[in-house]
N, C-alpha and C positions, 0 to 999 in steps of 0.2 A: 171913336165911339160915335154910331150912329142913333138915331132916336127912329123909334116904331112907335107908332097910337100914342104917343107923349110918354114911352117909357124908353128907358135907357138900354143898350142895349152891349153885350159884351163880344167881344169879335177875339178867337184864338190868332196871335202874334205868328204862327206857321201860315195856318191853310187863310185866313181872312175869312172862317165861317165861325157861326155860333156854336160854340165847345158844347159836347154833348155832357160832358164830364171838365168843367172846369176848373183849374188851380191859377195860382197867381204865385209870382215870383217873388221871393220874399229879398230878392238881389235887386231885381230892375223894378219890378210893380208890372211888367209884362202878362197878361192873361194868356194861358195856351189851354187844349185839349189836352187832358192828363195822358190820355192814348199817342198823341201824337208827340209831346213833347219827353215823353218817358224812351221813345223808341228816337228821336234826337238824341235825348242825351248818353243814351247807349251807342249810338253809331258814330260821337263827337267825343265819346270818352269825358264827359262830363261838362262840356260847352255849351252855354247858350246860344241859341240858335238864332236870338234876338239881338243880343248884346255880343256876344263873343268872350262876356267874362266865366268865369267856373261858375257852373252852379251843379249842386247835386239835387237827388231826387226829396232829401228832407228838407230843401230848401223853398217847396211847394207845398201851399196852403189850400186846402180845397174850398171851392166859393159855393156856396150855396143859391141856387138861383132858381128862377122858375123857368122849368122850361117847359110848361104847357104851352107857351106861344113861340113859335120858332118860325122868324123869317123864313121865306123863301130863298133859295142862295139864288144869286144873277144869272144862274144858266136855266132857270125854271121860267125865264119874263119872257120867252119864243116858243111857238111851237116845234124850231128842229132842238131846241135847248130841253125841252120840257119832254120832247121823242127818245131824244138821247137819255135822258133822266131814266123814262120808263124801261128804255132797256137794261141800261144797267141794273135798275131795281130788278126787272125779270130774270136778268141774268144771277144776282144774287140769288132770289128763290132759287131758279133751277140748282144751282151748285148747291145750295143749301138739302134741297129736296134730295140730289144724289147722295149727298155724305151721308142724310139721315138713312135712305133706304139703305148703302152698304153698312151702317151700323147695325140696323134693323138684319141686315142677310148675317152679319156677324156674332148679334147675340143670339137670332133662334139658333145657328149652329151650334154656339154654345150651350144651349138651353137642350139642343137635340143631344147635345154630346151625353151632358150632367143626368137627363131624364134614362138615358141607355145603361149608362154608369150606376144610377139608381134602382134600376130595372132588375139589375144583374147582380146588382150587391142582395136586393129583396129574394131570389130567386135561389143564391147561394148558402143565405141565412134560412130560407124555408127548408132545402134541402139537409144542412146543418141540424137544424132542429128536428126533421124525424129522425134523421139517425141517431141524434140522440135520444127522441123517445124510442124507436127501436130496441138499441143499447139498452135503456135502461129496463122494457120490457122482458127481453131478453135476459138480464141479470137477475129480474125478478123471478122469471123460471128458472135459472138454474138455481137461485137460491132456495126454492121450492123443492128443486129435484134434491137437493144436497139436505135439506131437511129430513126429506122423504128416506132419502140413503142413508143417513143418521141415526133416523128413527129406526128404519131394518136393520142396521146395524149392532146396535142397542139391543134391537129383540133378539139376534142369532147372538151375542156376546151372553145375554141374560141366558140364553138356551143353554148356551154352551158352558156356563158358568155352574146353571143347574145339572146339566149331564155330569159334570166331572164331579162336583159333589155326591152325587146320587152314587157316581163309579165307585168315588172314594168312601164311600161309607159302605158300598158292597165288597170292598176287598177288606 
């Protein structure tokens, strides 16, 4: 451990840098960055990179640490080192921006497709509602015509019955 402004600082046994998410091994007591140790354990099938002993992910304990003060890495102490660090950060930002633009484009395509489908569904529903309303109107008209015809038939039957009765009475 190295001292920084009177504080004790933990360094990852794999990278030699201050871990972003520090964990300590119950088996060996070494400090690791969680991301790095999990990758190392996966690659080595459960072998600790610091000691060579068997180590499981369940043997790692999270360490609560003050991450507000992070010391500069050794590469950031010279101008060429700082330029390289800035270039790496720039490259990471550009890669992230590129992937975000790709995700935005894909999301826009999905949204456009979903909106097109929604619009088409709304048009189909509107057409079906219009056809239903027209069918109901036609059915109402037919029921009115049927009632009219039934009334005419009843009137004609009544006249026919009356005519038959008068004819029978006359005979």
